KENUMAR-757151 format. One line per 2 residues: number of its first residue (from 1); their letters; for each residue y, x, z of C-alpha. Coordinates in nm, 2 decimals. Each point is the difference from the previous one (the first is absolute). Example, Ala and Ser with C-alpha at 12.3 -4.5 7.8 and 13.67 -1.06 7.14 Angstrom:
% KENUMAR-757151
1 = AS = -0.45/1.23/0.78 ~ 0.34/0.14/-0.07 $
% end
This chain:
% KENUMAR-757151
1 = MN = 5.92/-1.26/-31.66 ~ -0.34/-0.08/0.15 $
3 = GR = 0.06/0.24/0.29 ~ 0.10/0.29/-0.22 $
5 = KS = 0.32/0.20/0.04 ~ 0.30/-0.14/-0.17 $
7 = PN = -0.03/0.04/-0.38 ~ 0.27/0.17/-0.21 $
9 = VL = 0.16/-0.23/-0.25 ~ 0.11/0.10/-0.35 $
11 = LI = 0.19/-0.27/-0.19 ~ 0.05/0.10/-0.37 $
13 = CV = 0.26/-0.21/-0.17 ~ 0.09/0.04/-0.36 $
15 = DQ = 0.29/-0.18/-0.18 ~ -0.04/-0.25/-0.28 $
17 = WR = -0.38/0.05/-0.06 ~ -0.17/-0.31/-0.15 $
19 = GD = -0.31/-0.13/0.18 ~ -0.21/0.02/-0.32 $
21 = CL = 0.08/0.37/-0.07 ~ -0.29/0.17/0.16 $
23 = SS = -0.31/0.10/-0.18 ~ -0.20/-0.14/0.30 $
25 = QG = 0.16/-0.33/-0.10 ~ -0.15/0.03/-0.35 $
27 = HP = 0.32/0.10/-0.17 ~ -0.10/0.11/-0.36 $
29 = VV = 0.26/0.29/-0.03 ~ 0.15/0.14/0.32 $
31 = KT = -0.22/0.25/0.18 ~ 0.02/0.04/0.38 $
33 = PY = -0.32/0.19/0.09 ~ 0.10/0.09/0.36 $
35 = LD = 0.12/-0.34/0.10 ~ -0.32/-0.12/-0.14 $
37 = LL = -0.18/0.20/0.26 ~ 0.21/-0.15/0.27 $
39 = AR = -0.08/-0.34/-0.15 ~ -0.37/0.07/0.00 $
41 = DG = 0.00/0.07/0.37 ~ 0.26/-0.26/0.10 $
43 = VN = 0.07/-0.37/-0.03 ~ 0.19/-0.11/-0.32 $
45 = FD = 0.23/-0.31/0.03 ~ 0.00/-0.15/-0.35 $
47 = AA = 0.26/-0.27/0.09 ~ 0.25/0.21/0.19 $
49 = YS = 0.37/-0.10/-0.07 ~ 0.35/0.09/0.08 $
51 = AT = 0.17/-0.33/0.09 ~ 0.35/0.13/-0.08 $
53 = PT = -0.08/0.25/-0.28 ~ 0.28/0.25/0.00 $
55 = CV = 0.05/0.31/0.20 ~ 0.23/-0.11/0.29 $
57 = PA = -0.15/-0.33/0.11 ~ -0.35/0.12/-0.06 $
59 = RV = 0.06/0.29/0.24 ~ 0.15/-0.22/0.26 $
61 = AL = -0.32/-0.20/0.00 ~ -0.21/0.32/0.02 $
63 = MT = 0.20/0.14/0.29 ~ 0.04/-0.32/0.20 $
65 = GQ = -0.32/-0.19/-0.08 ~ 0.21/-0.30/-0.07 $
67 = SQ = 0.02/-0.26/-0.28 ~ 0.32/-0.04/-0.20 $
69 = ER = 0.06/-0.33/0.18 ~ 0.02/0.20/0.32 $
71 = HG = 0.17/0.32/-0.11 ~ 0.24/-0.18/-0.23 $
73 = RV = 0.00/0.25/-0.30 ~ -0.08/-0.24/-0.28 $
75 = GY = 0.14/0.23/-0.27 ~ 0.13/0.35/-0.06 $
77 = QD = 0.31/0.11/0.18 ~ 0.11/0.35/0.11 $
79 = LV = 0.22/0.11/0.28 ~ -0.14/-0.25/0.26 $
81 = PF = -0.05/0.19/0.33 ~ -0.37/-0.02/0.06 $
83 = QE = 0.00/0.01/0.38 ~ 0.29/-0.25/0.04 $
85 = AH = -0.16/-0.24/-0.25 ~ -0.35/0.04/0.14 $
87 = PV = 0.02/0.07/0.38 ~ -0.38/-0.02/0.04 $
89 = PT = -0.28/0.25/0.06 ~ -0.08/0.20/-0.30 $
91 = LA = -0.33/0.14/-0.13 ~ 0.09/0.36/0.08 $
93 = GS = 0.17/-0.09/0.33 ~ -0.31/-0.18/0.12 $
95 = FR = -0.21/0.31/-0.07 ~ 0.26/0.23/0.16 $
97 = DA = 0.01/-0.22/0.32 ~ -0.38/0.03/0.02 $
99 = GY = 0.02/0.38/0.01 ~ -0.04/0.08/-0.37 $
101 = QT = 0.19/0.27/-0.18 ~ 0.17/-0.19/-0.29 $
103 = QC = 0.11/0.17/-0.32 ~ 0.14/-0.13/-0.33 $
105 = VG = 0.01/0.21/-0.31 ~ 0.16/-0.15/-0.31 $
107 = KM = 0.15/-0.33/-0.07 ~ 0.14/-0.23/0.27 $
109 = HV = 0.27/-0.20/-0.19 ~ 0.18/-0.13/0.30 $
111 = YP = 0.37/0.01/0.11 ~ 0.13/0.21/0.16 $
113 = ER = -0.21/0.24/-0.20 ~ -0.08/0.21/0.30 $
115 = AR = -0.11/-0.29/0.22 ~ -0.34/0.11/0.15 $
117 = LG = -0.15/-0.34/0.08 ~ -0.22/0.15/0.26 $
119 = FD = -0.10/0.32/-0.18 ~ 0.04/0.32/0.20 $
121 = DI = 0.11/0.17/-0.32 ~ 0.06/-0.08/-0.37 $
123 = RL = 0.00/0.23/-0.30 ~ 0.18/-0.22/-0.24 $
125 = HD = 0.01/-0.06/-0.37 ~ 0.08/-0.35/-0.11 $
127 = GF = 0.06/0.08/-0.37 ~ 0.32/-0.11/-0.17 $
129 = LH = 0.17/-0.24/0.24 ~ 0.30/-0.15/-0.18 $
131 = AA = 0.17/-0.12/0.32 ~ -0.04/0.34/0.17 $
133 = RR = 0.14/0.19/-0.30 ~ 0.30/-0.23/-0.02 $
135 = RA = 0.10/0.11/0.35 ~ 0.19/0.30/-0.12 $
137 = ER = 0.10/0.10/0.35 ~ -0.35/0.14/0.07 $
139 = DL = -0.18/0.30/-0.14 ~ -0.33/-0.13/-0.15 $
141 = AS = -0.18/0.28/0.17 ~ 0.08/-0.17/0.33 $
143 = ID = -0.21/-0.30/-0.10 ~ -0.27/0.17/-0.21 $
145 = DY = -0.21/0.29/0.13 ~ -0.16/0.05/-0.34 $
147 = LP = 0.33/0.09/-0.18 ~ 0.10/0.30/0.21 $
149 = WL = -0.36/0.12/-0.01 ~ 0.00/-0.03/-0.38 $
151 = RK = 0.32/0.21/-0.03 ~ -0.16/0.28/0.20 $
153 = QP = -0.30/0.03/-0.23 ~ -0.03/0.30/-0.24 $
155 = GM = 0.20/-0.05/-0.32 ~ 0.20/-0.30/0.13 $
157 = TA = 0.37/-0.02/0.04 ~ 0.23/-0.10/0.28 $
159 = TE = 0.08/-0.32/-0.19 ~ -0.36/-0.08/-0.11 $
161 = DY = -0.09/-0.37/0.01 ~ -0.31/-0.21/-0.08 $
163 = TD = 0.22/-0.21/-0.22 ~ 0.08/0.29/-0.24 $
165 = NG = -0.25/-0.13/-0.26 ~ 0.22/-0.30/-0.06 $
167 = LN = -0.26/-0.27/0.07 ~ 0.11/-0.32/0.16 $
169 = CN = -0.18/-0.09/0.33 ~ -0.07/-0.35/-0.11 $
171 = SY = -0.07/0.03/-0.37 ~ -0.30/0.03/-0.22 $
173 = TA = 0.12/0.32/-0.17 ~ -0.24/0.29/0.06 $
175 = RP = -0.04/0.37/-0.04 ~ -0.19/0.27/0.19 $
177 = WD = 0.14/0.17/0.31 ~ 0.24/0.28/-0.11 $
179 = KP = -0.07/0.24/0.29 ~ -0.30/0.18/0.14 $
181 = ES = -0.27/-0.25/0.12 ~ 0.01/0.14/0.35 $
183 = TH = 0.36/-0.13/0.03 ~ -0.09/-0.36/-0.10 $
185 = PS = 0.09/-0.25/0.27 ~ -0.37/-0.11/0.02 $
187 = NW = -0.10/0.36/0.07 ~ 0.28/0.04/0.25 $
189 = VV = -0.12/-0.29/0.21 ~ -0.35/0.15/0.04 $
191 = TE = 0.14/0.35/0.05 ~ 0.21/-0.12/0.29 $
193 = AI = -0.28/-0.20/0.15 ~ -0.24/0.29/-0.01 $
195 = DW = 0.27/0.22/0.16 ~ 0.03/-0.27/0.27 $
197 = LH = -0.37/0.02/0.07 ~ 0.05/0.36/0.11 $
199 = RR = 0.29/-0.10/0.23 ~ -0.13/-0.32/0.15 $
201 = DT = -0.08/-0.06/0.37 ~ -0.38/0.04/0.01 $
203 = TA = -0.01/-0.16/0.35 ~ 0.10/-0.34/-0.14 $
205 = PF = -0.14/-0.22/-0.28 ~ 0.23/-0.05/-0.30 $
207 = FL = 0.13/-0.27/-0.22 ~ 0.11/0.15/-0.33 $
209 = YL = 0.18/-0.21/-0.26 ~ -0.05/0.19/-0.33 $
211 = SF = 0.25/-0.18/-0.23 ~ 0.03/0.08/-0.37 $
213 = HR = 0.30/-0.11/-0.21 ~ -0.21/0.00/-0.32 $
215 = PH = -0.14/-0.16/-0.21 ~ 0.33/-0.18/0.02 $
217 = PP = 0.23/0.11/-0.29 ~ 0.12/0.25/-0.11 $
219 = FD = -0.32/0.04/-0.20 ~ -0.01/0.37/0.02 $
221 = PP = -0.34/0.13/0.10 ~ -0.11/0.36/-0.07 $
223 = QW = -0.06/0.09/-0.37 ~ -0.38/-0.01/0.03 $
225 = AF = 0.00/-0.34/0.17 ~ 0.24/-0.15/-0.26 $
227 = EQ = -0.19/0.14/-0.30 ~ -0.34/-0.12/0.11 $
229 = YL = 0.11/-0.36/-0.05 ~ 0.22/0.04/-0.31 $
231 = DA = -0.28/-0.06/-0.24 ~ -0.20/-0.24/0.23 $
233 = PV = -0.06/-0.35/-0.13 ~ 0.29/-0.23/0.09 $
235 = AD = -0.13/-0.35/0.08 ~ 0.15/-0.30/-0.16 $
237 = LP = 0.25/-0.14/0.25 ~ -0.07/-0.34/0.14 $
239 = MG = 0.26/-0.26/-0.10 ~ -0.02/-0.33/0.17 $
241 = DW = 0.07/-0.34/-0.15 ~ 0.29/-0.04/0.25 $
243 = LD = 0.24/0.28/-0.12 ~ 0.27/-0.25/-0.09 $
245 = DY = 0.05/-0.06/0.37 ~ 0.18/0.34/0.00 $
247 = AE = 0.16/-0.02/-0.35 ~ 0.36/0.00/0.13 $
249 = FR = -0.07/0.34/0.18 ~ -0.15/0.19/-0.29 $
251 = AD = 0.15/0.33/-0.09 ~ -0.25/0.15/-0.25 $
253 = GD = 0.04/0.38/-0.05 ~ 0.21/0.04/0.32 $
255 = AD = -0.17/0.29/0.17 ~ 0.06/-0.12/0.36 $
257 = AV = -0.03/-0.38/-0.07 ~ -0.21/-0.21/0.24 $
259 = VG = -0.08/-0.24/-0.29 ~ -0.01/0.16/-0.34 $
261 = AA = -0.26/0.16/-0.23 ~ 0.00/0.37/-0.09 $
263 = DP = -0.07/0.14/-0.35 ~ -0.36/0.11/-0.04 $
265 = ES = 0.07/0.38/0.02 ~ 0.22/-0.03/0.31 $
267 = HR = -0.27/-0.22/0.17 ~ -0.27/0.25/-0.09 $
269 = RA = 0.20/0.28/0.16 ~ 0.08/-0.21/0.30 $
271 = VA = -0.37/-0.07/0.05 ~ -0.08/0.38/-0.03 $
273 = GY = 0.27/0.07/0.26 ~ -0.12/-0.27/0.24 $
275 = YG = -0.37/0.08/-0.02 ~ 0.09/0.37/0.00 $
277 = HM = 0.17/-0.04/0.34 ~ -0.31/-0.17/0.13 $
279 = SH = -0.24/0.28/-0.10 ~ 0.24/0.25/0.14 $
281 = ID = 0.03/-0.18/0.33 ~ -0.38/-0.05/0.01 $
283 = GQ = -0.04/0.38/-0.01 ~ 0.27/0.05/0.26 $
285 = IE = -0.17/-0.25/0.24 ~ -0.32/0.20/-0.05 $
287 = RF = 0.19/0.32/0.09 ~ 0.11/-0.16/0.33 $
289 = LA = -0.34/-0.14/0.08 ~ -0.15/0.34/-0.06 $
291 = AL = 0.25/0.14/0.24 ~ -0.11/-0.26/0.26 $
293 = EN = -0.36/0.12/-0.05 ~ 0.11/0.36/0.05 $
295 = FQ = 0.16/-0.09/0.32 ~ -0.32/-0.19/0.10 $
297 = LR = 0.20/-0.32/0.03 ~ -0.14/-0.22/-0.28 $
299 = EE = -0.28/-0.15/0.20 ~ 0.23/-0.12/0.27 $
301 = TI = 0.28/-0.14/-0.22 ~ 0.04/-0.35/-0.13 $
303 = VV = 0.13/0.01/-0.36 ~ 0.18/-0.28/-0.17 $
305 = FT = 0.13/0.01/-0.36 ~ 0.25/-0.27/-0.12 $
307 = SD = 0.32/-0.06/-0.19 ~ 0.32/-0.20/0.07 $
309 = HG = -0.03/-0.19/-0.33 ~ -0.11/0.03/-0.36 $
311 = DM = 0.17/0.02/-0.34 ~ -0.02/-0.25/-0.28 $
313 = MG = -0.02/0.28/-0.25 ~ 0.06/-0.22/-0.30 $
315 = DH = -0.22/-0.29/0.10 ~ 0.15/-0.33/-0.12 $
317 = GM = 0.30/0.20/-0.14 ~ 0.10/0.12/0.35 $
319 = YR = 0.04/0.33/0.17 ~ 0.08/0.12/0.36 $
321 = KG = -0.07/-0.23/0.30 ~ 0.11/-0.30/0.20 $
323 = QP = -0.20/-0.25/-0.21 ~ -0.28/-0.22/0.14 $
325 = YQ = -0.25/0.11/-0.26 ~ -0.30/0.22/0.06 $
327 = GS = 0.15/0.32/-0.15 ~ 0.29/-0.02/0.25 $
329 = AR = -0.14/-0.16/0.31 ~ -0.36/0.12/0.02 $
331 = IP = -0.05/0.34/0.17 ~ -0.28/0.24/0.06 $
333 = LI = -0.14/0.01/0.36 ~ -0.29/0.22/0.11 $
335 = IS = -0.08/0.04/0.37 ~ -0.24/0.28/0.11 $
337 = VP = -0.11/0.00/0.36 ~ -0.19/0.31/0.14 $
339 = GA = -0.36/-0.08/0.06 ~ 0.02/-0.34/-0.16 $
341 = TT = -0.17/0.09/-0.33 ~ -0.31/-0.22/-0.01 $
343 = GL = -0.06/-0.37/-0.01 ~ 0.36/-0.08/-0.11 $
345 = RR = 0.14/-0.22/-0.27 ~ 0.13/0.25/-0.25 $
347 = HV = 0.21/-0.27/-0.17 ~ 0.18/-0.28/0.19 $
349 = AD = 0.14/-0.29/-0.19 ~ 0.20/-0.15/0.30 $
351 = VV = 0.37/-0.01/-0.06 ~ 0.19/0.26/0.22 $
353 = EL = 0.35/0.14/0.02 ~ 0.20/0.30/0.10 $
355 = RD = 0.09/-0.16/0.33 ~ -0.36/0.02/0.10 $
357 = LM = -0.01/0.38/0.01 ~ 0.20/0.03/0.33 $
359 = PT = -0.24/-0.22/0.20 ~ -0.30/0.15/-0.17 $
361 = LL = 0.08/0.36/0.08 ~ 0.11/-0.07/0.35 $
363 = DA = -0.32/-0.20/0.05 ~ -0.21/0.28/-0.13 $
365 = AG = 0.17/0.24/0.24 ~ -0.04/-0.23/0.30 $
367 = IP = 0.37/-0.05/0.03 ~ 0.13/-0.35/0.10 $
369 = VP = 0.17/-0.18/-0.30 ~ 0.36/-0.11/0.08 $
371 = DS = 0.07/-0.38/0.02 ~ 0.26/0.04/-0.27 $
373 = VD = -0.27/0.07/-0.26 ~ -0.13/-0.29/-0.20 $
375 = GK = -0.22/0.20/-0.23 ~ -0.38/-0.01/0.07 $
377 = SL = -0.23/0.28/0.08 ~ -0.24/0.08/-0.28 $
379 = LP = -0.23/0.21/0.23 ~ -0.25/-0.29/0.04 $
381 = IV = -0.04/-0.01/-0.38 ~ -0.03/0.38/-0.02 $
383 = LD = -0.27/0.02/0.27 ~ -0.18/-0.33/-0.05 $
385 = PV = -0.14/-0.09/-0.35 ~ -0.01/-0.37/0.09 $
387 = AG = 0.34/-0.04/0.16 ~ 0.21/-0.28/-0.13 $
389 = PV = 0.34/0.02/-0.17 ~ 0.32/0.06/0.20 $
391 = RE = 0.20/-0.27/-0.18 ~ -0.06/-0.29/-0.24 $
393 = YL = 0.27/0.10/-0.24 ~ 0.31/0.22/-0.02 $
395 = HG = 0.37/-0.10/-0.05 ~ 0.20/0.25/-0.20 $
397 = EH = 0.35/0.00/-0.14 ~ 0.28/0.22/-0.14 $
399 = VL = 0.36/-0.06/-0.10 ~ 0.03/0.12/-0.36 $
401 = LG = 0.19/-0.10/-0.31 ~ 0.24/-0.21/0.21 $
403 = QS = -0.28/-0.22/0.15 ~ -0.28/0.01/0.24 $
405 = LQ = -0.35/0.05/-0.16 ~ -0.23/-0.18/0.25 $
407 = WL = -0.38/0.03/-0.01 ~ -0.32/-0.08/0.18 $
409 = TD = -0.34/0.14/-0.06 ~ -0.35/0.01/0.16 $
411 = GR = -0.11/0.27/-0.24 ~ -0.17/-0.27/-0.22 $
413 = RK = 0.29/-0.22/-0.09 ~ 0.38/0.06/-0.02 $
415 = FV = 0.29/-0.24/0.01 ~ 0.34/0.12/-0.10 $
417 = WL = 0.34/-0.18/0.03 ~ 0.32/0.13/-0.16 $
419 = SG = 0.28/-0.12/0.22 ~ 0.27/0.03/-0.26 $
421 = SG = -0.16/-0.22/-0.26 ~ -0.26/-0.19/0.21 $
423 = RE = -0.27/0.10/-0.24 ~ -0.35/0.02/0.13 $
425 = QF = -0.30/0.21/-0.10 ~ -0.36/-0.02/0.11 $
427 = FD = -0.27/0.26/-0.08 ~ -0.37/0.00/0.05 $
429 = LE = -0.04/0.37/0.08 ~ -0.38/-0.02/-0.01 $
431 = QD = -0.01/-0.12/-0.36 ~ 0.34/0.15/-0.10 $
433 = PQ = 0.06/0.32/0.19 ~ 0.28/0.10/-0.24 $
435 = EL = 0.19/-0.32/0.07 ~ 0.02/-0.10/-0.37 $
437 = SN = -0.03/-0.37/0.04 ~ 0.24/-0.21/0.20 $
439 = LA = -0.20/-0.30/0.12 ~ 0.28/-0.17/0.19 $
441 = AD = 0.03/-0.28/-0.25 ~ -0.38/-0.04/-0.06 $
443 = PD = -0.09/-0.36/0.10 ~ -0.35/0.12/0.11 $
445 = RA = 0.17/0.23/0.25 ~ 0.27/-0.24/0.13 $
447 = EE = -0.16/-0.07/0.33 ~ -0.06/0.37/0.07 $
449 = VG = 0.35/0.10/-0.11 ~ 0.14/-0.27/0.23 $
451 = QW = -0.19/0.14/0.30 ~ 0.15/0.35/-0.07 $
453 = RD = 0.35/-0.15/-0.04 ~ -0.04/-0.17/0.33 $
455 = RL = -0.09/0.33/0.16 ~ 0.31/0.16/-0.14 $
457 = IE = 0.21/-0.29/0.12 ~ -0.14/0.04/0.35 $
459 = AL = 0.07/0.38/-0.01 ~ 0.36/-0.06/-0.11 $
461 = EG = 0.08/-0.29/0.23 ~ 0.31/0.08/0.21 $
463 = RE = 0.10/0.31/-0.19 ~ 0.37/0.07/-0.01 $
465 = EE = 0.01/-0.02/-0.38 ~ -0.11/-0.37/0.03 $
467 = FV = -0.27/0.04/-0.26 ~ -0.15/-0.33/0.12 $
469 = AD = 0.16/-0.34/-0.02 ~ -0.15/-0.35/0.03 $
471 = GG = -0.35/0.16/0.02 ~ 0.03/0.19/-0.33 $
473 = LL = 0.12/0.33/-0.13 ~ 0.37/0.03/-0.08 $
475 = AG = 0.09/0.24/-0.28 ~ 0.34/0.17/-0.06 $
477 = RL = 0.07/0.09/0.36 ~ 0.21/0.31/0.09 $
479 = VH = -0.23/0.29/0.09 ~ 0.06/0.33/0.18 $
481 = PT = -0.23/0.31/0.04 ~ 0.03/-0.02/0.38 $
483 = AA = 0.01/-0.27/0.26 ~ 0.34/-0.10/0.14 $
485 = RI = -0.07/0.17/0.33 ~ -0.03/0.33/-0.19 $
487 = RG = 0.27/-0.03/-0.27 ~ 0.28/0.07/0.24 $
489 = LA = -0.15/0.33/0.10 ~ 0.01/0.15/-0.35 $
491 = RS = 0.23/0.30/-0.05 ~ 0.24/-0.01/-0.30 $
% end
């Protein structure tokens, strides 16, 4: 950049971290002091979203720089071969081809599990992958580098597993980590990354993808991190006036339900586990950034912190992800560029998305952006305090609950359409950031709602689901988590 040597790039991605859960974002309970330092010296995108907010499609967007309309993953589906389904340049591959050493440590969540996607090497821990564990013909150690490492640690057995505590990887049940803290998956990611710093090729710049599985469930942070939030105030959960739109899906008390309320004690413990993961990861990120300082690399390294999606965490009687609402779809995004510490907008309200990171990082490194990318570089916004937005609004969607949950937002308004029932929702996020009041039927908003509906019709025109007919939205159409061109590639 600006005539300097090629910068190193550190992309930190966490899993299922809500966009509001940083103390730098004003969260009243969760404490993230080290990420706050990164936020202080970087640019904070306050309207960053995951357009397809579950692990697999979100990571396709991150790794290809493409929208869901282009990459075709409009829901969650395992066992789709990544490189067959997406034969386009990847983020890591573009850095590799430009002479960077590329390394991933942690979660990839692709298939086959060892697919490298342009990384020179991967130290892999995806967490509990149902599809992988069902493939009994393979030893789990062959697709998980953390597991054999864990079994070699003092006091561990040859059959040790991170599932021994009995927690479900998608539920709100919570308890502290039952092994030494040094063996926690979040510690392992940083331990492996620091070890890699010792082994890296010092003649080349690096692109390092530091990818944490947590704060995704299981909610099992170390004891200290869990306990510090057990007695913290638990905020009243927002409950919108539109909950009847999901009444048929409710499963109250079901610990892994997408729509369903938890009892107060279970919710309190889930919050402690969720926030505890965040404080724990915050400390581990500081551990790695301190290592960068020790290697005298921090001042020549671009650092990005983001997540693949959020978690509803009880908002509107929902947990987990895939929903169009702020808890699920809004994500944290901090970009810190070396030397760019003065005169910046510390908080940016423009709506941005995961697909924008590939062109942003390539742009920052002076690497041409492939034509296959339809994300937009955020570097002008990072470097220029008066740069305009990269898009007028964002189209997001996800197949969930047997239908497609379609949404549009510009960060100030949000329009939602449930394809199964045809119900519409419209939120004024400036006046109602918790999405409590559905204004879709408000006569004073009819013209505005109509404009947003027309935008969604335009976005869905020509889709294989045939969501649009006679100029209007057509409910009740058959939906799939992947486009037709991809479905035939999935392995059984």
